[in-house]
C-alpha positions as CSV (number, residue, x, y, z in Angstrom):
1,X,22.5,-143.5,66.7
2,X,23.6,-145.1,70.0
3,X,20.8,-147.7,69.9
4,X,21.8,-148.6,66.4
5,X,25.5,-148.9,67.4
6,X,24.5,-151.2,70.3
7,X,22.3,-153.3,68.0
8,X,25.2,-153.6,65.5
9,X,27.6,-154.6,68.2
10,X,25.2,-157.4,69.4
11,X,24.8,-158.7,65.9
12,X,28.6,-158.7,65.5
13,X,28.9,-160.7,68.8
14,X,26.3,-163.2,67.5
15,X,28.3,-163.6,64.3
16,X,31.5,-164.1,66.2
17,X,30.0,-166.7,68.5
18,X,28.6,-168.6,65.5
19,X,31.9,-168.6,63.7
20,X,33.7,-169.9,66.8
21,X,31.2,-172.8,66.9
22,X,31.7,-173.5,63.2
23,X,35.5,-172.9,63.3
24,X,35.2,-170.2,60.7
25,X,36.8,-166.8,60.3
26,X,34.3,-163.9,61.1
27,X,35.9,-162.0,58.2
28,X,34.4,-164.5,55.8
29,X,30.9,-163.4,56.7
30,X,29.3,-160.4,54.9
31,X,26.6,-158.7,56.9
32,X,24.0,-157.2,54.6
33,X,21.9,-154.7,56.5
34,X,18.4,-154.9,55.2
35,X,17.1,-151.4,55.0
36,X,13.8,-152.0,53.2
37,X,11.0,-149.6,54.3
38,X,13.6,-147.5,56.2
39,X,14.4,-144.0,55.0
40,X,17.8,-142.9,53.6
41,X,18.5,-141.2,57.0
42,X,18.6,-144.7,58.6
43,X,21.0,-145.9,55.9
44,X,23.2,-142.9,56.6
45,X,23.1,-143.7,60.3
46,X,24.0,-147.3,59.6
47,X,26.9,-146.1,57.5
48,X,28.1,-143.9,60.3
49,X,28.3,-146.8,62.7
50,X,30.3,-148.9,60.3
51,X,27.9,-150.9,58.1
52,X,28.8,-150.9,54.4
53,X,26.5,-153.5,52.8
54,X,22.8,-152.6,52.4
55,X,20.0,-154.8,51.1
56,X,16.7,-153.8,49.5
57,X,13.8,-156.0,48.5
58,X,12.1,-153.6,46.1
59,X,14.0,-152.1,43.2
60,X,12.0,-148.8,43.6
61,X,13.5,-148.2,47.0
62,X,16.9,-149.1,45.7
63,X,16.6,-146.6,42.9
64,X,15.8,-143.9,45.4
65,X,18.4,-144.7,48.0
66,X,21.4,-145.3,45.8
67,X,21.7,-141.8,44.4
68,X,20.6,-140.3,47.7
69,X,23.5,-142.0,49.5
70,X,26.0,-140.9,46.8
71,X,24.7,-137.4,46.9
72,X,25.4,-137.1,50.6
73,X,28.6,-139.1,50.9
74,X,30.1,-138.7,47.5
75,X,30.5,-141.3,44.7
76,X,33.4,-143.0,46.4
77,X,31.5,-143.9,49.6
78,X,32.4,-147.6,49.4
79,X,28.9,-149.0,50.2
80,X,27.6,-152.0,48.3
81,X,23.9,-152.3,47.4
82,X,22.4,-155.7,47.4
83,X,19.0,-156.3,45.7
84,X,17.7,-159.3,47.7
85,X,14.1,-159.5,46.5
86,X,12.6,-161.1,43.5
87,X,12.5,-159.0,40.3
88,X,9.8,-158.5,37.8
89,X,10.7,-158.3,34.1
90,X,9.5,-154.7,33.7
91,X,11.9,-153.6,36.6
92,X,15.1,-155.2,35.4
93,X,16.4,-151.9,33.9
94,X,16.5,-150.2,37.3
95,X,18.2,-153.2,38.8
96,X,20.8,-153.3,36.1
97,X,21.4,-149.5,36.7
98,X,21.5,-149.5,40.5
99,X,22.3,-152.9,42.1
100,X,25.8,-153.9,42.9
101,X,24.8,-157.5,43.7
102,X,21.6,-159.4,42.9
103,X,20.7,-162.3,45.3
104,X,17.4,-163.6,44.0
105,X,17.8,-164.6,40.4
106,X,15.0,-167.2,39.9
107,X,14.3,-167.2,36.1
108,X,16.3,-167.4,32.9
109,X,14.1,-164.6,31.4
110,X,15.2,-162.2,34.1
111,X,18.9,-163.2,33.6
112,X,18.6,-162.5,29.9
113,X,17.1,-159.1,30.4
114,X,19.7,-158.1,33.0
115,X,22.4,-159.3,30.8
116,X,21.3,-157.2,27.9
117,X,20.8,-154.1,30.1
118,X,24.2,-154.5,31.9
119,X,25.9,-154.8,28.6
120,X,24.3,-151.6,27.5
121,X,25.5,-149.9,30.7
122,X,28.9,-151.3,30.5
123,X,28.4,-152.9,33.9
124,X,29.0,-156.4,35.3
125,X,26.4,-157.6,37.9
126,X,27.3,-160.4,40.3
127,X,24.3,-162.7,40.8
128,X,23.1,-165.6,42.9
129,X,20.7,-168.3,41.8
130,X,17.8,-168.4,44.2
131,X,16.9,-172.0,45.2
132,X,13.7,-173.3,46.8
133,X,15.0,-176.1,48.9
134,X,12.3,-176.1,51.6
135,X,9.5,-176.7,49.2
136,X,7.3,-173.9,50.5
137,X,4.9,-172.8,47.8
138,X,5.3,-169.2,48.9
139,X,9.0,-169.3,48.2
140,X,10.5,-168.4,44.8
141,X,13.5,-169.9,43.2
142,X,14.6,-172.9,41.1
143,X,13.1,-176.1,42.5
144,X,15.6,-177.9,44.7
145,X,13.3,-179.7,47.1
146,X,14.5,-183.2,46.0
147,X,17.7,-182.4,44.3
148,X,19.6,-185.2,45.9
149,X,17.3,-187.9,44.5
150,X,15.7,-186.2,41.6
151,X,18.0,-186.2,38.5
152,X,15.6,-183.9,36.7
153,X,15.9,-181.2,39.4
154,X,19.7,-181.5,39.4
155,X,19.9,-181.3,35.6
156,X,17.5,-178.2,35.6
157,X,19.6,-176.4,38.2
158,X,22.9,-177.3,36.5
159,X,21.6,-176.2,33.1
160,X,20.3,-172.9,34.5
161,X,23.6,-172.2,36.2
162,X,25.7,-173.1,33.1
163,X,23.4,-171.0,30.9
164,X,23.4,-167.9,33.1
165,X,27.2,-168.1,33.7
166,X,27.6,-167.6,29.9
167,X,25.5,-164.5,29.7
168,X,27.7,-161.3,29.2
169,X,27.2,-158.7,31.9
170,X,26.4,-161.2,34.6
171,X,28.8,-162.9,37.0
172,X,27.4,-166.0,38.7
173,X,28.8,-166.2,42.2
174,X,26.7,-168.9,44.1
175,X,23.3,-169.6,45.6
176,X,20.7,-168.0,47.8
177,X,17.9,-169.6,49.8
178,X,15.4,-168.9,52.6
179,X,14.3,-171.2,55.3
180,X,10.6,-171.4,56.3
181,X,9.3,-169.4,59.3
182,X,8.6,-170.9,62.6
183,X,9.9,-174.4,62.1
184,X,12.3,-176.3,64.4
185,X,15.9,-175.4,64.3
186,X,16.8,-178.8,63.0
187,X,14.7,-178.3,59.9
188,X,16.1,-174.8,59.3
189,X,19.6,-176.3,59.6
190,X,18.7,-179.0,57.0
191,X,17.6,-176.3,54.5
192,X,20.9,-174.5,54.8
193,X,23.0,-177.7,54.9
194,X,21.3,-179.0,51.8
195,X,21.9,-175.7,50.0
196,X,25.5,-175.8,50.9
197,X,25.8,-179.4,49.6
198,X,24.1,-178.4,46.4
199,X,26.6,-175.6,45.9
200,X,29.4,-178.2,46.4
201,X,27.8,-180.6,43.9
202,X,27.5,-177.8,41.3
203,X,31.1,-176.8,41.9
204,X,32.2,-180.4,41.1
205,X,29.9,-180.6,38.1
206,X,30.9,-177.1,36.7
207,X,34.5,-176.7,38.0
208,X,35.2,-173.6,35.9
209,X,32.4,-171.7,37.6
210,X,32.2,-170.1,41.1
211,X,29.7,-171.2,43.7
212,X,31.5,-169.9,46.7
213,X,28.9,-167.4,47.8
214,X,26.0,-168.6,49.9
215,X,23.4,-166.0,50.9
216,X,21.5,-167.7,53.7
217,X,20.0,-166.6,57.0
218,X,18.2,-163.6,58.5
219,X,17.6,-162.2,61.9
220,X,16.1,-165.3,63.5
221,X,18.3,-167.9,61.9
222,X,21.6,-166.4,60.7
223,X,23.6,-168.1,63.3
224,X,22.5,-171.5,62.0
225,X,23.2,-170.3,58.5
226,X,26.7,-169.3,59.5
227,X,27.3,-172.7,61.1
228,X,26.1,-174.3,57.8
229,X,28.4,-172.3,55.5
230,X,26.7,-168.9,54.8
231,X,29.0,-166.2,53.5
232,X,26.3,-163.5,53.3
233,X,23.6,-163.0,55.9
234,X,20.6,-160.6,55.4
235,X,19.7,-158.9,58.7
236,X,17.2,-156.2,59.2
237,X,15.2,-156.4,62.4
238,X,18.1,-157.2,64.7
239,X,19.8,-154.0,63.5
240,X,16.9,-151.6,63.1
241,X,14.0,-153.0,65.1
242,X,10.6,-153.6,63.7
243,X,9.9,-152.2,60.2
244,X,8.3,-148.8,59.9
């Protein structure tokens, strides 16, 4: 518990320093503690030291931990569960049941299934469009590698955003992206900056919608992401150490 508390404090200090450099308010940054592969006991310890936003990559883990946390802390515990990994069609029901926020919406088919299931549940699920701005083949998301100069990419992203925003049961809130591993900081910064600029372009093109949320940055690059406008950072290793 003490080690986790110290790690959390160090992450908070890194966030604060990044917001000073960017002239931003630390309160504008949501720290999502990535608890994938960690047991519910770790989530409870994180809750005890003050964390309230938890991120899972796999919907199966989410479906296990959400009720376990509620059973221990009560239904009004105030924690928010973020599904941050890509979702298969056959697993959308669990996501619609358990997630409070979905960061990685990368296909219209998934959006349509989530919409139908959220309607059936009487729930509204905030979602982010996942964008592949870096061009890495291993990355999911709507193609945005050349959005500034490729009208086709811009139109596809805009159409997807406008279509998803009209689906009942979903609430489009912004964009999510990931930077490649082990590249120079300047290239990481460019990925985050270009995603922020894309969000601004979409906001101008679709002014009735909301693109204010930017989920960008993980343990190794969240400071750069904050400096480039991230509102949500997804941090696991800096809080919990190497995965189990």
